C-alpha positions, -999 to +999 in steps of 0.1 A: -001+003+000+028+024+007+034+045-025+067+053-040+092+078-032+085+112-051+113+123-069+133+148-057+120+188-056+084+169-057+077+154-023+068+184-006+044+193-033+025+162-031+025+165+005+006+196+005-003+208-025+000+241-026+037+243-015+051+260-050+030+292-038+043+288+001+081+285-008+088+315-035+120+322-048+156+304-040+160+315-007+124+301+005+130+269-019+165+259-001+142+260+030+119+240+011+150+214+004+152+212+041+119+204+051+121+174+023+155+165+034+134+164+071+110+146+064+129+119+046+140+113+080+106+112+098+095+090+072+119+066+073+115+067+116+076+063+114+084+028+095+108+018+124+084+033+151+054+013+138+069-020+138+052-042+164+063-075+170+028-091+173+013-093+134-022-082+138-007-053+159+019-044+135-008-045+104-032-023+124-006-002+130+008+007+101-025+007+083-032+043+083-002+055+078+004+035+048-026+050+036-010+081+029-015+117+044-002+152+043+022+150+071+011+187+077+021+188+113+057+174+109+060+198+082+053+226+104+076+211+131+105+214+101+095+246+089+096+263+122+128+243+134+146+263+105+141+293+131+170+276+153+194+249+144+172+228+118+165+190+115+185+175+142+177+148+158+155+163+185+131+173+158+127+145+139+119+129+167+091+154+182+076+157+142+073+117+142+059+114+182+032+147+168+021+122+139+021+094+157-003+109+180-026+124+153-025+092+135-035+076+169-065+100+173-077+091+139-085+055+150-105+065+179-122+096+161-129+072+134-145+046+165-165+072+178-179+088+145-188+059+130-170+068+098-166+044+070-138+054+054-106+074+061-075+083+038-095+064+007-097+031+027-125+015+051-119+028+087-096+007+107-125-004+128-144-015+101-108-036+089-106-053+123-134-041+147-136-014+175-120-030+202-086-034+177-089+001+162-090+017+197-058-004+211-047+002+181-048+041+189-031+035+220-003+017+208+003+051+189+001+072+219+022+048+237+051+052+211+044+086+206+053+092+245+085+065+243+098+089+216+093+122+237+107+103+270+139+108+248+141+147+253+129+152+287+107+170+309+097+196+282+090+172+260+066+148+281+049+181+291+043+191+255+032+152+249+009+154+281-005+189+278-017+180+241-029+148+249-055+163+274-064+185+252-075+164+224-090+141+252-112+172+263-121+181+227-135+151+221-151+145+255-169+183+249-175+168+211-194+136+224-215+149+257-222+184+236-235+218+244-242+221+278-270+243+289-260+284+289-232+274+262-232+295+235-231+266+202-204+284+180-181+297+207-184+258+221-177+243+190-148+266+179-129+255+219-133+220+206-118+224+175-090+246+191-085+214+217-092+186+184-072+199+160-058+232+173-042+223+201-016+199+179-009+219+152+000+242+180+025+218+194+041+210+161+050+251+152+058+256+189+080+219+194+098+227+159+112+261+178+114+244+213+133+217+199+159+235+173+170+256+199+155+286+185+150+319+205+127+313+233+104+343+218+094+328+194+074+300+214+044+319+224+040+331+188+044+296+172+021+281+198-005+311+190+000+307+149-004+267+149-035+269+170-053+297+150-041+278+118-056+247+130-089+262+139-092+274+103-081+243+088-111+223+108-135+250+095-123+244+060-126+206+067-162+215+071-171+229+042-149+204+024-169+174+044-198+187+025-180+184-012-196+164-038-163+152-045-149+120-022-119+121-038-113+152-019-114+137+014-115+100+010-145+100+030-180+099+016-194+138+016-211+147+048-195+118+069-195+141+099-229+149+100-245+119+086-228+104+120-249+135+140-219+151+148-221+189+141-204+210+119-200+247+115-223+251+089-246+231+101-245+251+135-251+284+114-274+272+097-296+268+129-288+300+141-313+315+113-349+325+118-355+320+080-388+295+078-368+279+049-337+273+068-355+264+100-369+236+077-338+224+061-324+224+097-351+200+108-347+178+079-310+172+086-316+163+120-347+143+114-319+123+086-295+121+111-321+107+138-330+083+112-300+070+104-290+063+137-320+040+138-308+021+106-318+042+080-299+044+045-274+074+052-282+082+014-315+097+027-295+131+034-281+137+001-303+161-012-304+184+020-264+179+026-267+192-008-288+224+000-264+230+029-235+230+005-247+257-015-261+276+019-250+309+029-242+292+063-215+273+040-199+306+028-196+322+064-180+292+076-154+301+048-151+338+059-150+327+097-120+304+088-103+330+070-108+356+099-087+329+121-060+327+090-058+365+094-054+359+133-028+336+125-007+352+106-009+383+128+010+360+154+037+356+136+043+394+139+076+387+169+097+369+141+119+383+122+112+386+086+123+362+061+118+331+043+100+313+073+079+340+084+067+341+047+063+301+042+043+303+071+024+334+061+017+320+029+006+285+041-021+302+063-031+321+033-031+292+008-051+267+032-086+279+012-076+266-013-084+230+003-122+237-002-120+254-036 
């Protein structure tokens, strides 16, 4: 299932899809080349770190890794590390550990959401069952902690704090909005915890473990979290896409499983009768699917939501978080790293086009 290595100069482009608009000019391309070199070390390391003596655990642990992925968290860790000593061993390890943490969370998320596919292949729980999928995620979390432990208390604290936020974000998503909570603010916090915290750990970790100036740590943490929220808001738009090739998932996977997304939440803030009716039809469809109805019953309502103003408002909200992320870069020195981080944030919207 593992794809053949990309030719030199194309590896990063194949990961991000828009890297030619992130790394502009000779100096930036040299940075991109260093990130590509670092990614090779990360990939080689992950292939080793994912090996498990037990045959079932070995196959399950490698499953989603071999299905692909953009490796955005390692890329960002390697990019921010260029503010310091670059691709040193500690940075490679932190990039690997955070990617393993991300992979482990996918196994758990797919079980909890009842997802059918992930990265274009059947979800792990559809292959091995819920129990094995959950335990596989636990193995990956354990491997991530083992790697982090090589680099002392600071690395373990980063891992523990990030993992706690991931769990709390998933718990809050599962329990749902409580009386007195604002649904939009509640959802944004879930995104910050589930997605933003791990990307923030990558951007901050690249600074910490490359021995970059400590004054860059807080800006990189803020940038990563804001980019993470924007990233997930755009994922909510992509989730409604009519083209499954974009996501490796059936369009509307999250909503069909009863998982709120920003377009659906914004739809429910409308007082227009036609919007209230569309929201009712979506909720009714979700309830019927939970009772065993064909998920296709939501095809038409989700098509309407995809073209609705609520989805455009989600895009606008994502752009606001992107703008705030770029503003967080102000303390960084002007140069290739800051420019690349700026362009990375600016080009996130292309994922939903």
